[in-house]
mmCIF file of the C-alpha atoms, coordinates in Angstrom:
data_MODEL
# 
_entry.id   MODEL 
# 
loop_
_atom_site.group_PDB 
_atom_site.id 
_atom_site.type_symbol 
_atom_site.label_atom_id 
_atom_site.label_alt_id 
_atom_site.label_comp_id 
_atom_site.label_asym_id 
_atom_site.label_entity_id 
_atom_site.label_seq_id 
_atom_site.pdbx_PDB_ins_code 
_atom_site.Cartn_x 
_atom_site.Cartn_y 
_atom_site.Cartn_z 
_atom_site.occupancy 
_atom_site.B_iso_or_equiv 
_atom_site.pdbx_formal_charge 
_atom_site.auth_seq_id 
_atom_site.auth_comp_id 
_atom_site.auth_asym_id 
_atom_site.auth_atom_id 
_atom_site.pdbx_PDB_model_num 
ATOM 1   C CA . MET A 1 1   ? -3.286  -9.888  12.977  1.00 0.00 ? 1   MET A CA 1 
ATOM 2   C CA . SER A 1 2   ? -2.283  -13.501 12.981  1.00 0.00 ? 2   SER A CA 1 
ATOM 3   C CA . ASP A 1 3   ? 1.285   -14.618 13.539  1.00 0.00 ? 3   ASP A CA 1 
ATOM 4   C CA . VAL A 1 4   ? 0.719   -18.162 12.321  1.00 0.00 ? 4   VAL A CA 1 
ATOM 5   C CA . LEU A 1 5   ? 2.891   -17.904 9.183   1.00 0.00 ? 5   LEU A CA 1 
ATOM 6   C CA . ASP A 1 6   ? 6.087   -15.968 8.666   1.00 0.00 ? 6   ASP A CA 1 
ATOM 7   C CA . HIS A 1 7   ? 6.129   -16.047 4.860   1.00 0.00 ? 7   HIS A CA 1 
ATOM 8   C CA . VAL A 1 8   ? 4.999   -18.007 1.804   1.00 0.00 ? 8   VAL A CA 1 
ATOM 9   C CA . ALA A 1 9   ? 6.920   -18.632 -1.421  1.00 0.00 ? 9   ALA A CA 1 
ATOM 10  C CA . ILE A 1 10  ? 5.724   -20.394 -4.544  1.00 0.00 ? 10  ILE A CA 1 
ATOM 11  C CA . ARG A 1 11  ? 7.432   -21.522 -7.749  1.00 0.00 ? 11  ARG A CA 1 
ATOM 12  C CA . VAL A 1 12  ? 5.986   -20.138 -11.002 1.00 0.00 ? 12  VAL A CA 1 
ATOM 13  C CA . SER A 1 13  ? 6.225   -21.221 -14.632 1.00 0.00 ? 13  SER A CA 1 
ATOM 14  C CA . ASN A 1 14  ? 6.792   -17.722 -16.015 1.00 0.00 ? 14  ASN A CA 1 
ATOM 15  C CA . LEU A 1 15  ? 8.331   -15.186 -13.632 1.00 0.00 ? 15  LEU A CA 1 
ATOM 16  C CA . ALA A 1 16  ? 7.527   -12.097 -15.725 1.00 0.00 ? 16  ALA A CA 1 
ATOM 17  C CA . ARG A 1 17  ? 3.875   -13.073 -16.242 1.00 0.00 ? 17  ARG A CA 1 
ATOM 18  C CA . SER A 1 18  ? 3.371   -13.988 -12.570 1.00 0.00 ? 18  SER A CA 1 
ATOM 19  C CA . ARG A 1 19  ? 5.123   -10.822 -11.418 1.00 0.00 ? 19  ARG A CA 1 
ATOM 20  C CA . GLU A 1 20  ? 2.735   -8.709  -13.521 1.00 0.00 ? 20  GLU A CA 1 
ATOM 21  C CA . PHE A 1 21  ? -0.255  -10.588 -12.109 1.00 0.00 ? 21  PHE A CA 1 
ATOM 22  C CA . TYR A 1 22  ? 0.789   -10.407 -8.446  1.00 0.00 ? 22  TYR A CA 1 
ATOM 23  C CA . GLU A 1 23  ? 2.087   -6.840  -8.631  1.00 0.00 ? 23  GLU A CA 1 
ATOM 24  C CA . ALA A 1 24  ? -1.303  -5.658  -9.915  1.00 0.00 ? 24  ALA A CA 1 
ATOM 25  C CA . ALA A 1 25  ? -3.492  -7.946  -7.789  1.00 0.00 ? 25  ALA A CA 1 
ATOM 26  C CA . LEU A 1 26  ? -1.697  -7.219  -4.521  1.00 0.00 ? 26  LEU A CA 1 
ATOM 27  C CA . ALA A 1 27  ? -1.410  -3.439  -4.974  1.00 0.00 ? 27  ALA A CA 1 
ATOM 28  C CA . PRO A 1 28  ? -4.925  -2.772  -3.552  1.00 0.00 ? 28  PRO A CA 1 
ATOM 29  C CA . LEU A 1 29  ? -3.815  -4.725  -0.453  1.00 0.00 ? 29  LEU A CA 1 
ATOM 30  C CA . GLU A 1 30  ? -0.825  -2.371  -0.082  1.00 0.00 ? 30  GLU A CA 1 
ATOM 31  C CA . PHE A 1 31  ? 1.685   -5.045  -1.103  1.00 0.00 ? 31  PHE A CA 1 
ATOM 32  C CA . ARG A 1 32  ? 4.559   -3.805  -3.235  1.00 0.00 ? 32  ARG A CA 1 
ATOM 33  C CA . VAL A 1 33  ? 7.608   -5.370  -4.824  1.00 0.00 ? 33  VAL A CA 1 
ATOM 34  C CA . LEU A 1 34  ? 10.205  -5.156  -2.079  1.00 0.00 ? 34  LEU A CA 1 
ATOM 35  C CA . TYR A 1 35  ? 13.134  -6.712  -3.902  1.00 0.00 ? 35  TYR A CA 1 
ATOM 36  C CA . GLU A 1 36  ? 14.247  -9.100  -6.604  1.00 0.00 ? 36  GLU A CA 1 
ATOM 37  C CA . SER A 1 37  ? 16.567  -12.024 -5.999  1.00 0.00 ? 37  SER A CA 1 
ATOM 38  C CA . GLY A 1 38  ? 18.766  -13.981 -8.312  1.00 0.00 ? 38  GLY A CA 1 
ATOM 39  C CA . ALA A 1 39  ? 21.158  -15.992 -6.194  1.00 0.00 ? 39  ALA A CA 1 
ATOM 40  C CA . GLU A 1 40  ? 21.207  -19.685 -5.284  1.00 0.00 ? 40  GLU A CA 1 
ATOM 41  C CA . GLY A 1 41  ? 17.428  -19.875 -4.766  1.00 0.00 ? 41  GLY A CA 1 
ATOM 42  C CA . GLY A 1 42  ? 16.772  -18.896 -8.378  1.00 0.00 ? 42  GLY A CA 1 
ATOM 43  C CA . ARG A 1 43  ? 15.359  -15.668 -9.717  1.00 0.00 ? 43  ARG A CA 1 
ATOM 44  C CA . GLY A 1 44  ? 12.459  -14.365 -7.709  1.00 0.00 ? 44  GLY A CA 1 
ATOM 45  C CA . VAL A 1 45  ? 10.425  -11.398 -6.541  1.00 0.00 ? 45  VAL A CA 1 
ATOM 46  C CA . ALA A 1 46  ? 9.407   -10.634 -2.944  1.00 0.00 ? 46  ALA A CA 1 
ATOM 47  C CA . PHE A 1 47  ? 6.172   -8.788  -2.178  1.00 0.00 ? 47  PHE A CA 1 
ATOM 48  C CA . GLY A 1 48  ? 4.875   -7.267  1.024   1.00 0.00 ? 48  GLY A CA 1 
ATOM 49  C CA . ARG A 1 49  ? 4.268   -4.164  2.993   1.00 0.00 ? 49  ARG A CA 1 
ATOM 50  C CA . VAL A 1 50  ? 7.317   -2.133  3.964   1.00 0.00 ? 50  VAL A CA 1 
ATOM 51  C CA . GLY A 1 51  ? 9.536   -4.154  6.275   1.00 0.00 ? 51  GLY A CA 1 
ATOM 52  C CA . ALA A 1 52  ? 7.781   -7.490  5.743   1.00 0.00 ? 52  ALA A CA 1 
ATOM 53  C CA . ASP A 1 53  ? 8.491   -9.716  2.740   1.00 0.00 ? 53  ASP A CA 1 
ATOM 54  C CA . ASP A 1 54  ? 5.494   -11.937 3.354   1.00 0.00 ? 54  ASP A CA 1 
ATOM 55  C CA . PHE A 1 55  ? 5.096   -13.466 -0.095  1.00 0.00 ? 55  PHE A CA 1 
ATOM 56  C CA . ALA A 1 56  ? 7.498   -14.386 -2.890  1.00 0.00 ? 56  ALA A CA 1 
ATOM 57  C CA . ILE A 1 57  ? 7.478   -15.980 -6.303  1.00 0.00 ? 57  ILE A CA 1 
ATOM 58  C CA . HIS A 1 58  ? 10.475  -17.862 -7.736  1.00 0.00 ? 58  HIS A CA 1 
ATOM 59  C CA . GLU A 1 59  ? 11.484  -19.760 -10.827 1.00 0.00 ? 59  GLU A CA 1 
ATOM 60  C CA . PRO A 1 60  ? 12.001  -23.478 -10.261 1.00 0.00 ? 60  PRO A CA 1 
ATOM 61  C CA . ILE A 1 61  ? 15.588  -24.637 -9.770  1.00 0.00 ? 61  ILE A CA 1 
ATOM 62  C CA . ALA A 1 62  ? 17.181  -28.097 -9.641  1.00 0.00 ? 62  ALA A CA 1 
ATOM 63  C CA . SER A 1 63  ? 17.191  -28.407 -5.822  1.00 0.00 ? 63  SER A CA 1 
ATOM 64  C CA . PRO A 1 64  ? 14.672  -30.846 -4.260  1.00 0.00 ? 64  PRO A CA 1 
ATOM 65  C CA . GLY A 1 65  ? 11.586  -29.031 -3.049  1.00 0.00 ? 65  GLY A CA 1 
ATOM 66  C CA . GLN A 1 66  ? 12.328  -26.115 -5.350  1.00 0.00 ? 66  GLN A CA 1 
ATOM 67  C CA . ASN A 1 67  ? 12.205  -27.921 -8.684  1.00 0.00 ? 67  ASN A CA 1 
ATOM 68  C CA . THR A 1 68  ? 8.496   -27.844 -9.510  1.00 0.00 ? 68  THR A CA 1 
ATOM 69  C CA . VAL A 1 69  ? 5.940   -25.172 -10.270 1.00 0.00 ? 69  VAL A CA 1 
ATOM 70  C CA . THR A 1 70  ? 3.405   -24.666 -7.478  1.00 0.00 ? 70  THR A CA 1 
ATOM 71  C CA . ARG A 1 71  ? -0.100  -25.534 -8.649  1.00 0.00 ? 71  ARG A CA 1 
ATOM 72  C CA . GLY A 1 72  ? -3.350  -25.860 -6.752  1.00 0.00 ? 72  GLY A CA 1 
ATOM 73  C CA . ALA A 1 73  ? -2.295  -23.961 -3.616  1.00 0.00 ? 73  ALA A CA 1 
ATOM 74  C CA . HIS A 1 74  ? -4.787  -21.711 -1.842  1.00 0.00 ? 74  HIS A CA 1 
ATOM 75  C CA . ILE A 1 75  ? -3.263  -18.446 -0.636  1.00 0.00 ? 75  ILE A CA 1 
ATOM 76  C CA . ALA A 1 76  ? -5.456  -15.909 1.173   1.00 0.00 ? 76  ALA A CA 1 
ATOM 77  C CA . PHE A 1 77  ? -4.292  -12.316 1.623   1.00 0.00 ? 77  PHE A CA 1 
ATOM 78  C CA . ARG A 1 78  ? -5.835  -10.135 4.308   1.00 0.00 ? 78  ARG A CA 1 
ATOM 79  C CA . ALA A 1 79  ? -7.526  -6.928  3.135   1.00 0.00 ? 79  ALA A CA 1 
ATOM 80  C CA . ASP A 1 80  ? -8.298  -3.815  5.183   1.00 0.00 ? 80  ASP A CA 1 
ATOM 81  C CA . ASP A 1 81  ? -11.853 -3.412  3.861   1.00 0.00 ? 81  ASP A CA 1 
ATOM 82  C CA . ALA A 1 82  ? -14.377 -4.633  1.293   1.00 0.00 ? 82  ALA A CA 1 
ATOM 83  C CA . ARG A 1 83  ? -13.270 -2.050  -1.283  1.00 0.00 ? 83  ARG A CA 1 
ATOM 84  C CA . SER A 1 84  ? -9.772  -3.507  -1.239  1.00 0.00 ? 84  SER A CA 1 
ATOM 85  C CA . VAL A 1 85  ? -11.197 -6.985  -1.908  1.00 0.00 ? 85  VAL A CA 1 
ATOM 86  C CA . VAL A 1 86  ? -13.179 -5.651  -4.871  1.00 0.00 ? 86  VAL A CA 1 
ATOM 87  C CA . ALA A 1 87  ? -10.106 -3.818  -6.232  1.00 0.00 ? 87  ALA A CA 1 
ATOM 88  C CA . PHE A 1 88  ? -7.947  -6.940  -5.781  1.00 0.00 ? 88  PHE A CA 1 
ATOM 89  C CA . HIS A 1 89  ? -10.409 -9.015  -7.796  1.00 0.00 ? 89  HIS A CA 1 
ATOM 90  C CA . ALA A 1 90  ? -10.683 -6.443  -10.611 1.00 0.00 ? 90  ALA A CA 1 
ATOM 91  C CA . ALA A 1 91  ? -6.897  -6.028  -10.880 1.00 0.00 ? 91  ALA A CA 1 
ATOM 92  C CA . ALA A 1 92  ? -6.259  -9.770  -10.759 1.00 0.00 ? 92  ALA A CA 1 
ATOM 93  C CA . VAL A 1 93  ? -8.751  -10.498 -13.536 1.00 0.00 ? 93  VAL A CA 1 
ATOM 94  C CA . ALA A 1 94  ? -7.427  -7.601  -15.644 1.00 0.00 ? 94  ALA A CA 1 
ATOM 95  C CA . HIS A 1 95  ? -3.901  -9.042  -15.369 1.00 0.00 ? 95  HIS A CA 1 
ATOM 96  C CA . GLY A 1 96  ? -4.412  -12.660 -16.334 1.00 0.00 ? 96  GLY A CA 1 
ATOM 97  C CA . GLY A 1 97  ? -6.312  -14.132 -13.404 1.00 0.00 ? 97  GLY A CA 1 
ATOM 98  C CA . ARG A 1 98  ? -9.494  -16.144 -13.812 1.00 0.00 ? 98  ARG A CA 1 
ATOM 99  C CA . SER A 1 99  ? -12.355 -15.394 -11.442 1.00 0.00 ? 99  SER A CA 1 
ATOM 100 C CA . ILE A 1 100 ? -13.611 -18.342 -9.427  1.00 0.00 ? 100 ILE A CA 1 
ATOM 101 C CA . GLY A 1 101 ? -15.501 -16.257 -6.859  1.00 0.00 ? 101 GLY A CA 1 
ATOM 102 C CA . GLU A 1 102 ? -16.780 -12.713 -7.293  1.00 0.00 ? 102 GLU A CA 1 
ATOM 103 C CA . PRO A 1 103 ? -16.277 -10.337 -4.350  1.00 0.00 ? 103 PRO A CA 1 
ATOM 104 C CA . GLY A 1 104 ? -18.945 -10.747 -1.717  1.00 0.00 ? 104 GLY A CA 1 
ATOM 105 C CA . PRO A 1 105 ? -19.964 -11.997 1.707   1.00 0.00 ? 105 PRO A CA 1 
ATOM 106 C CA . ARG A 1 106 ? -19.162 -15.612 2.512   1.00 0.00 ? 106 ARG A CA 1 
ATOM 107 C CA . SER A 1 107 ? -21.371 -16.353 5.523   1.00 0.00 ? 107 SER A CA 1 
ATOM 108 C CA . GLU A 1 108 ? -20.533 -20.052 5.228   1.00 0.00 ? 108 GLU A CA 1 
ATOM 109 C CA . TYR A 1 109 ? -17.049 -19.136 6.548   1.00 0.00 ? 109 TYR A CA 1 
ATOM 110 C CA . SER A 1 110 ? -18.115 -16.565 9.161   1.00 0.00 ? 110 SER A CA 1 
ATOM 111 C CA . GLU A 1 111 ? -20.672 -13.787 9.519   1.00 0.00 ? 111 GLU A CA 1 
ATOM 112 C CA . GLY A 1 112 ? -18.170 -10.995 8.740   1.00 0.00 ? 112 GLY A CA 1 
ATOM 113 C CA . TYR A 1 113 ? -16.261 -12.749 5.939   1.00 0.00 ? 113 TYR A CA 1 
ATOM 114 C CA . PHE A 1 114 ? -15.976 -10.819 2.662   1.00 0.00 ? 114 PHE A CA 1 
ATOM 115 C CA . GLY A 1 115 ? -13.786 -12.416 0.013   1.00 0.00 ? 115 GLY A CA 1 
ATOM 116 C CA . ALA A 1 116 ? -12.949 -12.837 -3.660  1.00 0.00 ? 116 ALA A CA 1 
ATOM 117 C CA . PHE A 1 117 ? -11.146 -15.684 -5.422  1.00 0.00 ? 117 PHE A CA 1 
ATOM 118 C CA . VAL A 1 118 ? -9.071  -15.892 -8.608  1.00 0.00 ? 118 VAL A CA 1 
ATOM 119 C CA . LEU A 1 119 ? -6.793  -18.438 -10.211 1.00 0.00 ? 119 LEU A CA 1 
ATOM 120 C CA . ASP A 1 120 ? -3.277  -17.133 -10.849 1.00 0.00 ? 120 ASP A CA 1 
ATOM 121 C CA . PRO A 1 121 ? -1.484  -17.943 -14.133 1.00 0.00 ? 121 PRO A CA 1 
ATOM 122 C CA . ASP A 1 122 ? -0.388  -21.344 -12.733 1.00 0.00 ? 122 ASP A CA 1 
ATOM 123 C CA . GLY A 1 123 ? -3.758  -22.367 -11.300 1.00 0.00 ? 123 GLY A CA 1 
ATOM 124 C CA . ASN A 1 124 ? -3.268  -21.378 -7.660  1.00 0.00 ? 124 ASN A CA 1 
ATOM 125 C CA . ASN A 1 125 ? -6.397  -20.190 -5.838  1.00 0.00 ? 125 ASN A CA 1 
ATOM 126 C CA . VAL A 1 126 ? -5.569  -16.665 -4.681  1.00 0.00 ? 126 VAL A CA 1 
ATOM 127 C CA . GLU A 1 127 ? -7.978  -14.902 -2.357  1.00 0.00 ? 127 GLU A CA 1 
ATOM 128 C CA . ALA A 1 128 ? -8.366  -11.508 -0.766  1.00 0.00 ? 128 ALA A CA 1 
ATOM 129 C CA . VAL A 1 129 ? -10.423 -11.511 2.436   1.00 0.00 ? 129 VAL A CA 1 
ATOM 130 C CA . TRP A 1 130 ? -11.673 -8.866  4.818   1.00 0.00 ? 130 TRP A CA 1 
ATOM 131 C CA . HIS A 1 131 ? -12.959 -9.898  8.224   1.00 0.00 ? 131 HIS A CA 1 
ATOM 132 C CA . ALA A 1 132 ? -15.594 -7.330  9.189   1.00 0.00 ? 132 ALA A CA 1 
ATOM 133 C CA . PRO A 1 133 ? -15.916 -6.662  12.927  1.00 0.00 ? 133 PRO A CA 1 
ATOM 134 C CA . GLY A 1 134 ? -19.533 -7.857  12.845  1.00 0.00 ? 134 GLY A CA 1 
ATOM 135 C CA . PRO A 1 135 ? -22.254 -9.096  10.486  1.00 0.00 ? 135 PRO A CA 1 
ATOM 136 C CA . LEU A 1 136 ? -22.059 -7.617  6.992   1.00 0.00 ? 136 LEU A CA 1 
ATOM 137 C CA . GLU A 1 137 ? -24.744 -5.265  5.784   1.00 0.00 ? 137 GLU A CA 1 
ATOM 138 C CA . PRO A 1 138 ? -26.554 -6.441  2.620   1.00 0.00 ? 138 PRO A CA 1 
ATOM 139 C CA . ASP A 1 139 ? -25.094 -3.618  0.484   1.00 0.00 ? 139 ASP A CA 1 
ATOM 140 C CA . VAL A 1 140 ? -21.419 -4.301  1.259   1.00 0.00 ? 140 VAL A CA 1 
# 
């Protein structure tokens, strides 16, 4: 487990649509809606595993740095296994995502890399990745 980032938040153009997408896509990775916010930072939804609000989506507000929709970001979520990556991809596509990389090995990144890529409703590149402990078998 990496401790490089504490959390990530993005601004979305349509909170309800993005919530539906992320709630479905992140469920196979054991992320759930942890809470909703509506105070000074604008309306938003925090996702994560119990006790860790690692990812959030918010509506833009007038404050600098919070006043534009996030587009073109690449966000990679860690999966526990290849099945979770496959389920992430299927759920994301079924809930408004556009596939830009079917689930599968990505040896160009590392020998145990198994990932899938989708564009969220605002055009962010969202990935689920599992790092196998060794080289992947051909049938994974």
